[in-house]
C-alpha positions in Angstrom: -175.4 40.3 146.3 -176.4 38.9 149.7 -178.3 40.8 152.2 -175.1 41.6 154.1 -173.4 43.2 151.3 -176.7 45.0 150.7 -177.1 46.3 154.0 -173.6 48.0 153.5 -174.3 49.4 150.2 -177.8 50.9 151.8 -175.8 52.9 154.4 -173.2 54.1 152.4 -175.8 55.5 150.1 -177.8 56.8 152.7 -175.1 58.1 154.5 -174.1 60.1 151.3 -177.4 61.2 150.6 -177.8 62.7 154.3 -174.7 64.6 153.7 -175.9 66.1 150.3 -179.2 67.1 152.0 -178.4 68.5 155.3 -174.9 69.7 155.2 -174.2 70.8 151.2 -177.8 71.6 150.9 -177.5 70.1 147.4 -179.8 66.6 147.3 -179.2 64.4 144.4 -182.2 62.1 145.7 -186.2 63.1 146.0 -187.7 62.4 149.1 -189.4 59.4 147.6 -186.4 58.0 146.5 -185.0 58.1 150.1 -187.8 56.6 151.9 -187.9 53.7 149.7 -184.0 53.2 150.3 -184.6 53.6 154.1 -187.7 51.2 154.2 -185.2 48.6 152.4 -182.7 48.8 154.8 -185.2 49.1 158.0 -186.8 45.6 156.3 -183.2 43.8 155.8 -182.3 44.8 159.4 -185.5 43.2 160.8 -184.9 40.1 159.0 -180.9 40.0 160.0 -180.6 42.0 163.4 -177.4 40.8 163.7 -176.1 42.9 161.2 -177.8 46.1 162.5 -174.8 48.6 163.3 -176.1 51.1 166.3 -174.8 53.7 163.8 -177.1 52.8 161.2 -179.1 55.7 159.3 -182.3 54.1 160.3 -181.3 55.1 164.0 -181.6 59.0 162.6 -185.5 58.1 163.2 -185.3 57.7 166.7 -186.9 55.1 168.9 -183.9 54.2 171.8 -185.1 54.9 175.0 -183.0 54.7 177.8 -183.3 54.6 181.7 -181.2 57.3 182.3 -178.0 59.2 181.0 -174.5 57.5 181.7 -171.7 60.0 182.6 -168.8 60.9 180.1 -165.5 62.0 181.5 -164.1 64.5 178.6 -160.5 63.4 177.1 -160.0 67.1 177.5 -161.9 69.7 179.7 -164.7 71.8 177.9 -163.4 75.0 178.9 -165.9 78.0 178.7 -165.2 81.4 177.1 -164.3 84.7 178.5 -167.1 87.2 177.9 -167.0 91.0 176.6 -169.4 93.4 176.2 -168.3 96.4 175.1 -166.0 97.6 172.2 -163.5 98.3 174.8 -163.5 94.7 175.9 -162.6 93.4 172.1 -159.9 95.8 172.1 -158.3 94.8 175.8 -158.6 91.4 174.4 -156.3 92.2 171.4 -154.2 94.1 173.5 -153.5 91.4 175.8 -153.0 88.8 172.7 -150.1 91.0 171.4 -148.6 91.3 174.6 -148.6 87.7 175.3 -147.1 86.8 172.0 -145.0 89.9 171.7 -146.1 89.9 167.7 -147.4 93.0 165.7 -149.8 91.1 163.6 -152.4 88.7 164.7 -155.0 87.0 162.5 -158.2 86.3 164.0 -161.3 83.9 163.0 -164.8 85.4 163.8 -167.5 83.1 164.0 -171.3 83.6 165.1 -172.1 82.2 168.7 -175.1 80.3 168.2 -177.4 80.1 171.1 -177.6 76.4 171.6 -176.4 73.2 173.6 -172.5 72.8 173.4 -171.5 69.4 172.4 -168.5 67.4 172.0 -168.1 64.4 169.3 -165.7 61.7 169.6 -164.6 59.5 166.2 -162.4 56.3 166.6 -161.1 54.9 163.2 -163.7 56.7 161.7 -166.5 55.5 163.7 -168.6 57.8 166.2 -168.1 56.6 169.9 -170.2 58.9 171.6 -172.1 62.7 171.8 -171.5 64.1 175.2 -173.0 67.5 176.9 -170.5 69.8 178.1 -171.8 69.0 181.8 -169.5 71.0 184.4 -166.7 70.7 181.6 -164.8 67.7 183.0 -167.9 65.2 183.0 -170.8 65.6 180.6 -173.8 63.6 179.8 -173.8 60.3 176.9 -176.4 61.6 174.5 -175.5 59.5 171.4 -178.6 58.0 170.9 -180.2 61.2 170.5 -177.4 62.8 168.4 -177.8 60.0 166.1 -181.4 61.9 164.9 -179.5 64.8 163.8 -178.8 63.9 160.2 -176.3 66.6 159.6 -173.9 64.6 162.1 -172.0 62.0 160.3 -171.5 58.6 161.5 -168.7 57.8 159.8 -165.8 59.8 158.8 -162.8 58.9 156.6 -159.9 58.8 158.6 -158.2 56.6 161.4 -157.1 57.3 165.0 -159.2 59.6 167.2 -161.0 62.7 166.0 -162.7 64.9 168.8 -164.8 67.8 167.6 -167.0 70.6 169.5 -170.0 72.5 168.5 -173.4 73.7 169.2 -176.5 71.8 168.5 -179.5 74.1 167.9 -183.2 74.6 166.6 -184.0 77.0 163.9 -186.3 79.8 164.3 -188.4 78.0 161.4 -188.1 74.7 163.2 -189.5 76.4 166.4 -192.2 78.0 164.8 -193.4 75.0 163.4 -193.4 72.9 166.1 -195.2 75.8 168.4 -198.0 75.9 165.7 -198.7 72.2 166.1 -198.3 72.1 169.9 -200.9 75.1 169.9 -203.2 73.2 167.5 -202.8 70.3 170.1 -203.4 72.1 173.3 -199.8 71.7 174.5 -197.6 74.2 176.3 -195.3 75.9 173.9 -191.9 75.7 173.9 -190.5 79.3 175.1 -187.4 79.6 172.6 -185.0 77.5 170.6 -182.3 77.4 172.8 -184.1 75.6 175.7 -186.1 73.6 172.8 -182.9 72.1 171.6 -181.4 71.5 175.0 -184.7 69.8 176.1 -184.7 67.5 172.9 -180.9 66.5 173.5 -181.9 65.4 177.0 -184.9 63.4 176.1 -184.4 59.7 177.1 -186.6 58.9 174.2 -184.7 59.5 171.2 -187.8 59.6 169.1 -188.8 62.9 170.6 -185.2 64.2 169.6 -185.9 62.9 166.0 -189.1 64.9 165.8 -187.7 68.2 166.8 -185.7 68.5 163.5 -182.4 69.5 165.3 -179.1 70.9 163.7 -175.6 71.2 164.5 -172.5 73.2 163.4 -168.8 72.2 164.9 -166.5 74.9 165.4 -163.5 73.3 167.1 -161.4 70.5 166.2 -159.9 69.9 169.5 -156.7 67.8 168.4 -156.0 69.2 165.2 -152.5 69.5 166.0 -152.2 65.7 165.8 -152.8 66.3 161.9 -150.4 68.8 161.3 -152.8 71.5 161.0 -151.6 74.8 162.2 -154.4 77.3 162.2 -158.2 77.1 163.4 -159.0 78.1 159.7 -157.1 75.2 158.3 -158.6 73.2 161.0 -162.4 74.0 160.0 -161.7 73.2 156.2 -160.3 69.8 157.2 -163.6 69.3 159.5 -165.7 70.2 156.4 -163.5 67.5 153.9 -164.4 64.7 156.4 -168.3 65.6 156.4 -168.9 67.9 159.2 -171.2 70.9 158.7 -169.3 74.2 159.9 -170.8 77.7 159.7 -170.1 79.6 156.3 -170.8 82.7 158.1 -167.3 82.8 159.9 -164.6 85.1 158.4 -160.9 85.4 158.7 -160.0 88.8 159.9 -156.4 90.2 159.3 -157.0 92.9 162.3 -159.0 93.5 165.3 -160.8 96.4 163.2 -162.0 94.2 160.8 -163.5 91.3 163.9 -165.1 94.9 165.0 -166.7 95.6 161.6 -168.1 91.5 161.6 -169.3 92.2 164.8 -171.1 95.6 163.8 -172.3 93.6 160.4 -173.9 90.8 162.0 -175.2 92.7 164.9 -177.4 94.3 161.8 -178.2 91.0 160.3 -178.8 89.4 163.7 -182.5 89.4 163.1 -182.7 88.0 159.7 -180.6 84.7 160.6 -182.4 81.4 160.7 -181.1 80.5 164.0 -180.7 82.3 167.6 -177.3 84.1 168.1 -176.2 86.1 171.3 -172.7 87.1 170.1 -169.5 86.7 168.1 -166.5 84.5 169.0 -163.1 85.8 168.2 -160.1 83.2 168.2 -156.5 83.6 167.4 -156.0 81.7 164.2 -152.7 80.9 164.9 -153.1 77.3 167.4 -149.4 77.3 167.9 -149.9 80.4 169.9 -152.6 78.7 172.1 -149.8 77.4 174.7 -148.1 80.7 174.7 -151.1 82.5 175.6 -152.4 79.9 178.2 -155.5 79.5 180.3 -156.9 80.4 183.3 -159.0 78.2 185.4 -162.0 78.1 183.2 -161.1 79.9 179.9 -158.7 79.7 177.3 -156.7 83.7 176.8 -156.7 82.9 173.1 -160.3 83.5 172.3 -163.1 85.6 173.7 -166.9 85.6 173.2 -168.3 89.1 172.6 -172.2 89.3 173.7 -174.4 91.7 171.9 -176.7 94.1 173.9 -179.8 91.8 175.4 -182.9 92.8 174.1 -185.0 95.1 176.4 -188.9 95.7 176.9 -191.2 97.6 179.0 -193.3 96.2 181.6 -195.1 96.9 184.8 -193.5 96.2 188.5 -196.6 95.4 190.1 -195.1 94.2 193.7 -191.9 93.7 195.5 -191.8 90.7 197.6 -189.0 89.0 199.7 -187.4 86.0 199.7 -185.0 84.2 202.2 -181.9 82.3 201.1 -180.4 79.1 202.9 -178.0 81.7 204.6 -180.4 83.9 205.7 -180.0 86.5 203.1 -183.2 88.7 202.5 -183.3 89.0 198.7 -186.1 91.9 197.4 -187.8 90.3 193.9 -189.6 92.2 191.2 -193.2 90.9 190.5 -193.8 92.0 187.0 -196.9 92.0 184.5 -195.8 88.8 182.4 -193.7 89.8 179.4 -192.0 87.7 176.8 -188.1 88.9 176.7 -185.2 87.3 174.5 -187.7 84.4 173.8 -189.1 83.4 177.0 -191.9 84.6 179.1 -190.8 86.7 182.3 -193.1 87.6 185.4 -190.3 87.9 188.1 -186.6 89.2 188.4 -184.4 89.7 191.6 -183.7 93.2 192.6 -180.7 92.1 194.7 -180.7 94.6 197.8 -182.0 97.5 199.0 -179.3 99.9 197.4 -180.0 98.2 193.8 -183.7 99.5 194.4 -182.9 102.8 196.1 -180.1 103.7 193.1 -182.5 103.4 190.4 -185.5 104.9 192.4 -187.7 102.0 191.5 -191.4 102.1 192.9 -194.3 99.9 192.8 -196.6 100.8 190.0 -193.9 102.0 187.9 -193.4 101.0 184.2 -189.6 99.6 184.1 -187.3 98.6 181.1 -186.4 94.9 181.6 -183.8 93.0 179.9 -181.8 89.7 180.1 -178.4 90.1 181.0 -176.2 88.3 179.2 -179.4 87.0 177.2 -179.8 84.7 180.4 -181.1 86.4 183.6 -184.1 89.1 184.1 -182.7 92.3 185.3 -184.8 95.4 185.7 -182.8 98.3 184.2 -184.7 101.2 185.5 -187.9 103.0 185.9 -189.8 105.0 183.1 -190.2 108.2 185.4 -192.1 110.1 182.7 -195.0 107.6 182.9 -195.4 108.2 186.5 -199.0 109.2 187.4 -198.5 110.2 191.1 -199.9 106.9 192.6 -196.6 104.8 192.6 -195.4 103.7 195.9 -191.9 104.5 197.0 -190.0 100.8 198.1 -189.8 100.2 202.0 -187.3 97.7 203.5 -188.8 95.4 205.8 -187.4 95.0 209.2 -188.6 91.7 210.2 -188.1 88.2 208.5 -191.5 87.3 206.5 -191.0 83.9 208.0 -190.2 83.6 211.6 -190.5 87.6 212.2 -187.0 88.1 213.4 -185.3 91.2 213.5 -183.3 91.7 210.4 -179.4 92.4 210.7 -177.5 94.6 208.0 -174.2 93.3 206.7 -172.8 95.8 203.9 -176.2 96.8 202.8 -177.5 93.1 202.6 -180.4 92.0 205.0 -180.1 88.6 206.9 -182.3 86.9 208.9 -180.0 85.7 212.0 -182.3 83.0 213.1 -180.5 79.8 212.1 -183.8 77.6 212.3 -186.0 79.9 210.2 -188.2 77.6 208.2 -187.7 79.8 205.1 -183.6 79.1 205.5 -184.6 75.2 205.7 -186.5 75.5 202.4 -183.9 77.1 200.5 -180.8 75.0 202.2 -182.8 71.6 201.3 -183.1 73.0 197.6 -179.5 73.9 197.9 -178.8 70.4 199.3 -180.4 68.3 196.2 -179.4 70.3 193.7 -177.1 69.2 190.6 -173.7 70.7 192.1 -174.2 69.5 195.7 -175.8 65.8 196.3 -177.4 65.5 192.5 -180.9 64.3 193.6 -182.5 64.1 190.5 -186.4 64.8 191.0 -185.7 66.6 193.9 -186.3 70.3 192.4 -187.5 73.6 194.3 -191.3 72.9 193.7 -191.2 68.9 194.8 -189.0 70.3 198.0 -191.2 73.2 199.2 -194.4 70.8 198.4 -192.8 68.0 200.5 -191.7 70.7 203.2 -195.3 72.3 203.3 -196.7 68.6 203.9 -194.3 68.1 206.6 -192.6 65.3 205.2 -189.2 66.9 204.9 -188.2 69.6 207.3 -184.5 68.9 207.9 -182.0 67.1 205.3 -181.8 64.1 207.1 -185.8 63.6 206.5 -184.9 63.4 202.9 -183.1 59.8 203.7 -186.4 59.0 205.7 -188.9 59.5 202.8 -189.9 55.5 202.0 -191.4 55.6 205.3 -193.8 58.5 204.0 -194.3 56.4 200.5 -198.0 56.0 201.0 -198.4 59.1 202.2 -196.7 60.7 198.9 -198.6 59.1 196.4 -201.7 60.5 197.7 -200.4 63.8 196.8 -200.8 65.7 193.6 -198.0 65.0 190.7 -196.7 61.9 192.4 -197.0 58.3 190.9 -195.7 55.0 191.8 -192.9 55.8 189.1 -192.0 59.2 190.1 -191.7 58.4 193.8 -189.7 55.1 192.9 -187.5 57.0 190.7 -186.9 59.7 193.4 -186.2 56.9 195.9 -183.3 55.4 193.6 -181.7 59.2 193.6 -181.8 59.5 196.7 -180.3 56.2 197.6 -177.6 56.7 194.9 -176.5 60.1 196.8 -175.7 58.2 199.7 -172.5 57.0 198.2 -171.4 60.6 196.9 -167.8 61.7 197.8 -167.5 63.8 200.8 -167.0 67.3 198.6 -170.6 67.1 197.4 -172.0 66.6 201.2 -169.9 69.7 202.6 -171.1 72.1 199.7 -174.5 70.8 200.0 -174.7 71.1 204.0 -174.6 74.9 203.0 -171.5 76.2 205.1 -171.3 79.7 205.0 -168.4 81.0 202.7 -168.0 77.3 201.5 -168.4 77.1 197.8 -167.6 73.9 195.2 -164.0 74.4 195.2 -163.5 75.2 198.8 -165.4 71.8 199.7 -163.3 70.0 197.4 -159.9 71.1 199.0 -161.2 70.6 202.3 -162.5 66.7 201.3 -158.9 66.0 199.7 -157.2 67.4 202.9 -159.1 65.8 205.8 -160.6 62.9 203.4 -163.1 62.3 206.3 -165.7 64.7 208.1 -164.6 63.6 211.5 -160.9 65.2 210.9 -162.7 68.1 209.5 -164.9 68.7 212.4 -161.8 68.3 214.8 -160.3 71.4 212.9 -159.4 74.9 214.1 -159.5 78.2 212.4 -155.7 78.3 212.8 -155.5 75.0 211.4 -157.6 75.9 208.5 -155.5 79.0 207.4 -152.6 76.6 206.7 -154.9 75.3 203.8 -154.2 77.0 200.3 -156.7 79.8 199.2 -158.7 79.5 203.1 -158.3 82.7 205.0 -159.6 83.7 208.0 -163.0 84.8 207.5 -163.6 81.2 205.8 -161.9 79.3 208.4 -164.0 81.1 211.3 -167.1 80.1 209.2 -166.2 76.4 209.0 -165.4 76.3 212.6 -168.2 77.9 213.7 -170.6 75.6 211.8 -169.0 72.5 213.3 -169.2 73.9 216.9 -172.9 74.3 216.8 -174.5 71.0 218.3 -177.3 71.1 216.1 -175.1 70.6 213.1 -173.2 68.0 214.5 -176.6 66.2 215.5 -177.4 66.0 211.9 -174.3 64.8 210.5 -174.3 62.2 212.9 -178.0 61.4 212.0 -176.8 61.3 208.6 -174.0 58.8 209.5 -176.8 56.5 210.9 -178.7 57.0 207.5 -175.9 55.4 205.6 -174.8 58.8 204.0 -171.0 58.4 203.0 -168.8 60.6 205.1 -165.4 60.1 203.3 -163.3 61.5 200.0 -163.5 58.8 197.3 -161.8 60.8 195.0 -157.7 61.2 194.4 -156.6 60.9 197.9 -154.4 64.7 198.5 -151.5 65.1 200.4 -149.7 61.8 199.7 -146.2 62.5 201.5 -145.0 60.0 199.4 -145.5 61.6 196.1 -142.4 63.1 194.1 -145.0 66.1 193.8 -145.6 66.6 197.1 -144.9 70.4 198.5 -143.3 71.1 195.3 -144.0 74.0 192.7 -144.8 73.1 189.1 -145.0 74.9 186.2 -146.8 73.3 182.9 -145.7 74.6 179.5 -146.0 73.2 176.1 -148.9 71.4 174.6 -149.9 68.1 176.7 -151.3 65.4 174.4 -153.0 63.6 177.0 -154.6 65.8 179.4 -155.6 69.8 179.2 -154.1 71.9 181.4 -156.7 72.3 183.8 -156.6 68.7 184.1 -153.1 68.3 185.0 -153.4 71.0 187.3 -156.3 69.3 189.3 -154.0 66.0 189.5 -150.8 67.7 190.6 -152.6 69.6 193.3 -154.4 66.4 194.3 -150.9 65.2 194.9 -150.0 68.1 197.0 -147.8 70.0 194.4 -148.6 73.8 193.7 -148.9 74.7 190.1 -147.6 78.1 189.2 -147.8 80.0 185.8 -144.0 81.1 185.7 -140.8 80.0 186.1 -138.6 81.1 189.2 -135.7 79.8 191.4 -138.3 78.4 193.4 -139.9 76.2 190.9 -138.9 72.4 191.4 -140.1 70.9 188.3 -141.2 72.0 184.8 -143.6 69.3 182.8 -143.5 70.2 179.4 -145.2 69.2 176.4 -144.8 69.6 172.5 -144.1 73.0 171.4 -142.7 74.3 174.8 -140.6 77.6 174.3 -139.6 80.2 176.8 -140.3 78.2 179.9 -138.4 75.4 179.3 -135.4 77.4 178.0 -135.4 79.3 181.1 -135.6 76.1 183.6 -132.7 74.7 181.4 -130.8 78.1 182.3 -131.7 77.7 186.0 -130.6 74.2 186.3 -134.5 73.2 187.2 -135.6 69.9 186.5 -137.9 69.1 183.6 -140.4 66.4 182.9 -141.6 65.4 179.6 -145.4 64.3 179.5 -144.3 60.6 179.5 -142.1 61.2 182.5 -144.8 62.8 184.3 -147.0 60.0 183.3 -144.8 57.6 184.5 -144.0 59.3 188.1 -147.9 59.6 188.2 -148.7 55.4 187.5 -145.9 54.6 190.0 -146.9 56.8 192.7 
C-alpha cells in the first residue's frame, strides 16, 4: 500500500473511531490503539504534506492560528425563537398554531434547549465546507478551525449535494469543573459558566485552545431537509443521525400540547442532574409542511417556541445605589451588590431601571434582596426581604442634578435625563456606542479602553478616534497597551472608515434612530449630505418613520456642533455613503409595488427575500388583497397563490423572481 492509500485508510479508520467514541459512546478501540493510528497519520502527513487534507483527523488536536475571523453570509438566515415563560404562553402558542393551520391534531417535537453557542455547518458533496456562528443572523464568523477540534462533528458525510445543519456547541458541567480545577491550581481566573466557556473557546484564534476545552455539540435542525424528501422534523433528525451527526436522545415526540407540558415539568425536575446546562425547552411543530403556512415574523418562526425555565434566584445585600449617564443623557440607577454567584456567574451590579422601579419595590440601601437573572442572562433585583430589616436601612432618594456636569435633571415620563448635550459622561457612553459591534464595529475599543483613553484626554469626541495614531507613543506608556494591541486597534479603526453609511448613522447616537431606522435612512438618502437637508415633513414620507423620529433627526442635523463633527469625519476619511444595495431604484419592476411571498423558497429565507424586495422599493405584506401587485411563490404554495389567481394578480415563481432581480 502506497503512502497516499495509507493516509486515506487511516483517515477512514480514525473518523469511524471518533464516531464510535464521541457519538455512539461505544468505542471499539483502546486509547492506546487510537493514539498509535493518529501518530502514524501525523508522521505520514509530515512526510507528504501535499496529501494532507484540511479535514484530516490530525486537525482535531488544534494548532491552526488565525489573524482574525472571516465573515460568512448564511445561505439562509439564522432566526431566533420567540420566548415563553409561563404555562399560558405555551397554551397560547398551541392555540395560534391550530388557528394558523386550521387543524385539530398537531404533533410537536420537544427538545432540551441547551445553553451553548448556536452554530451552522455547511457540507457540500459530503465534505465540511465551514462552521459559522450565528452572528447577527445574516452574517456570522467562520470558526471552522475550531469546529474541527470537536470530535463528535463529522468532517465527511455520505451524501451528495448541499447539507446545512444547525445546532448548539456546549461544554459539559464535568468538563467545566475539571478545567476550573486545573486553572485554580495554575493560579488562572476561573471560567464563569459553561456557556461563556464554550463561546469563548469557539472564538479563539488559536485552535489549540479550543481543542483543550473538550467541547461537544448536539444538532437539532436540518435546514434544507425538504430537498431530501423529508416531511417531519423528527424524521429529519433521524436522517441526521444516519449521516453521523450527534442529536439529543432526550427529545420527545408529543401528540398534544398536554404531553409537551408534561415534558417541560419532567425536565424541570431533571435539569440539575443533566451533564450540561439547559435554560428551557424548544417546542416545534413536527410537520415541516406546515411551516410556510404558519409563516414567520421578522425575527422568529411561528412554528416554534422556546419555553424558558424560571431563573435561579439568590439572596444578597444591596450595598448602595449609584447613577450612570447614557449617551442620550438618560440617568439610570444601578444596584451595588455584595458579589454573589447566580446562574453560573458572579454578579456585583444590576440595573434598577428608573425611579419608579425602585419605589414600586420599596428598595432601600442595606436591604437583603432577591436577585435573579432575567431570561437566565440579565441580573435583576426582584425585591427586598422586608422581614430582615433592622431599621438602619436608608430609603432611596432620587438625585436632582447630573452627577457629572451638575446640570438640573429633567423628567420625561418618569425617566430622568441630563439635558446637557455636551456632558462628559454622555460623551463616554457615546464613544462606547460608536465603537460597538452593531455600530462602527471597532474591535479592541471596548468600554474599559474607551474610559481609559477618555480619562487620559486622548479621546473626547468620536473624531478623536481617527486621530489616535498621533498618540501612539503616549498610548504605549499606559497600562495594558503593547505594540501589538495598539497596532491591532489602529487596523480596526482604519477598517471602520470604510463602513457603509447605516453603521455611521447608528453609531452617531441620534435619538430615536436604531439599527433598522439607520439602515432605512441610509438606503433612502444614500449620502449623509442628502439626509442633512431633509425636513421633518419629508422624513415622514418614508415607511416606518413617524413624527417623533423625524423631529429628532431634524433636530440632530440642525445642531452646528453635530455638523462640524460630520465634516471633520469627512476630512478624516470616514465614508459617508451607503455601500449596500441601492434603494428606491425607480427602474425596478418592484418599485412602489405591494408584494406577497408564499410557499417555500429554495434560495432565500423569507426575511432575506423581504429585505431584497424592500431595497428595490417594494412593500412586502402578509396577505393577498386587491391592492397586491405581485405574489412570489415557492414550493408547496397554498391558499395565497389560489387567491392571487382568483383576483387576477400577477404571480412569479422563484426562478422568475430571481431573473427579474438579476436583470434589474
